[in-house]
C-alpha positions, 0 to 999 in steps of 0.5 A: 335222841328224839322222843315222842311222848303220845298222852292225853289232854288230862295229862299233857300239862304234866308231860310237858312240864317233864319234857321240859325239865328234860330238854337238854338231853333229850328232844321230846315231842308232847303230842295230844292223842284224846282226852285219856292217853292209854286209848291210843291206838296202832293207827294213830300212832302209826301216823305220829310216827310216819316222817318223824324221824324218832328213835324211840316212842314211849306210851302211857303203861296204861295202853292194853294195844299192841303195837308190835305192827307199829314197830315193823312198819315204822322201825321205831321201837315203841316201849311202854311208860309209867302207869302214872304220869307223875312217875315220868321223871324216874323213866326219862332220868335212865333211858341213857343206860336202861332198855325199858320193856315193850309189854311192862309198864316203866314204872313196874319194869324199872322196880324189878329191874332195880329189885334183881340187881340190888339182890345181885349186889348183896349176893355178890357182896357176901360172896366176897366177904370175909367171916370170923368163922362159918357155919355149915356153909354161912359166914358168921361175923367179919364183913359179911350180911348180918344173918336171921336167926328164926327161932321156933319155940317148943319144937318137940310139941310142934307136929308140922316142925319140919314144914315150918323149918322149911318154910322159914329157911324159905323166907329167908333164914340164914339159921334156924333155931329150935327152942326146947321148954322145961318139960322136953327131955333128951329123947325129945331133943334126939327125936326132933333133930333127927326128924330134920335130918334131911335139912341142909340148912344150919340148925341152932338148939336153944335151952340152958338146960346141959342135958338137953344141949349135949343131946342135940350135939349130934346135928345142931350147928349153934347153941343157945345159950351158954352161961357160968352155970352150964359151961362147966358141964357141957362146954367141953361137949360143945368144943368137941362136936365142933359146934359154935356157941351163943354166950349170955351173961348171967351173975357173972359177966358176959366177958368172964363167961366168953373167957369160960368157953374159950377155956372150955375148948370152944372156938367159934363164940357169938356174944349176946349182951341182951337186948331189952324189950321197949319200957324195959330198957331198949336203950340202956341195952344197947351201950352193952353192945359194943366193939368185941373180938367176937361177933355180937347177937341181936335179939330183936324178936323179944322187942317186936313180940312184946310191942303191939305194933306192925313189925315190918317198920319194927324189924327195918329200924331193929336191923338199922340198929343192929347194923350200927352196933355191928352185930353178926346175927340178928335174932327173930321170931314168928310166935303171934300172929301179929308178928308172922311174916317176920322172917322174911321182913327182917332178911328184907331189913338185913340186905337193906342195911347190907346195900348201905356201903357208900350210903347214909341212909337206908333208902332208894337201895332198889329194895324196901319194907313199904307194904302198906304206905306208897313212897311217894303218893301219885298225882293225878289230874282232876276228874272232869264231868258235868253234873254229880249227884251223891249216892244212895245208901245200900238197901237194908234188905237183901235179894239174894240170887236165885242161883244160890250164895256162894261162900267165899274163904282162903286156904293157904294162898289160894281163894276159895269160892263154893257154890252148891257144893262145887268149889272154885280156886284161883290165886287172884279174885279176877280169876275166881270171878270169871269162872263163877260167871263163866260156868252160870252160878251168879245171876244178878249184878248186885250179887256180882259186885259184891261178889268182887267185893269179897273176892278181892278182900280176900285177896288183899288178906292173903297179899297181907297175911290177914285172916279173912272173914266174909261179910266182915271189915278187911 
């Protein structure tokens, strides 16, 4: 296969080094078309391809020109390469079995392709997996994927319960657990589960009060938690309802309570050895998670909630621990602002460990939980310039735009900018900015620079699920 790689003088050495690495697989011609590779024009590419007998051309992923006419005239397909020359080895390594995109940069295209394939593999393995039992269509245990159980505390006091339950399922929860505090009544429990009548996914009732458990059994698919004090009072009712149950140790051991639950007629049981938070016996409690004839419950949410650390990495590590001890269900929650997003994070983490079959580590899977840090830093060539001056400090005194100030905020997943009572909203900062520009809402360049900064900050806040304060730090 003969490939044309047009590049710029700023990156030619990087591209030549990569081409040399692949010379046993391809014939690659590296041609400098100017200082910057992304400035390549259709006319220049047309001349390079003429008479070259190329099988394809791979142009910079940063190119904005259309090369469709060049393709039609020369018959040579023109694909988008990576945006950064440092990613070129990844692209060349898959050319034998992957057709690149003609419009999407290769690094972005390949990442999305790998994600799609990884998700397809997770779904396929789940279809083929065996289970210890099934809860409302969801496989539990066996060699099925570890399931995510997401908890909503004090469900009887939530005005947004239906929305939150639907959000959790949309974010990847397999089961949504409804918790009830000491002030809840059986009528509260019945009302809550009745409100959720239209929800198709599995629901769990989270209480140790036999009266509240009994009140939920007309709809609850799973009960958390049973032990020696409530099994005599409600065990038979749970069995008659056909609900599954999580069993915990208390005064009696976990094995003794499991046996009591079986005697009550409950056949679908999940054992919770009780994972302790960091500093309260986390490592020691892992010893209680051992091979058993019933699926295991792993309470990761309690660990994450009780630690002031970012949740994505914590959830990934805990999912890995749960996988190693053979857990079937992993518990997570979003009780605090710092853990918001944990349901989606834990679902992604369970999919990562599900893809580990035949691999020693959850790495290079096509799925990841890298949110702020990069998997690998890009090494771009240094900037070229003849002189440099240090920037002057911005003036303390603000010169206001005569057209008026613009108030910026976020509402749900929208950026909203308000100018003289008229609001503009959009998903990206560019859309909002250019709408403000086009409708005559700003007149000064310094105001435009300020708005770009604040609007992009708002977009980052939405992307990373953070709060936003205009003029405040991100």
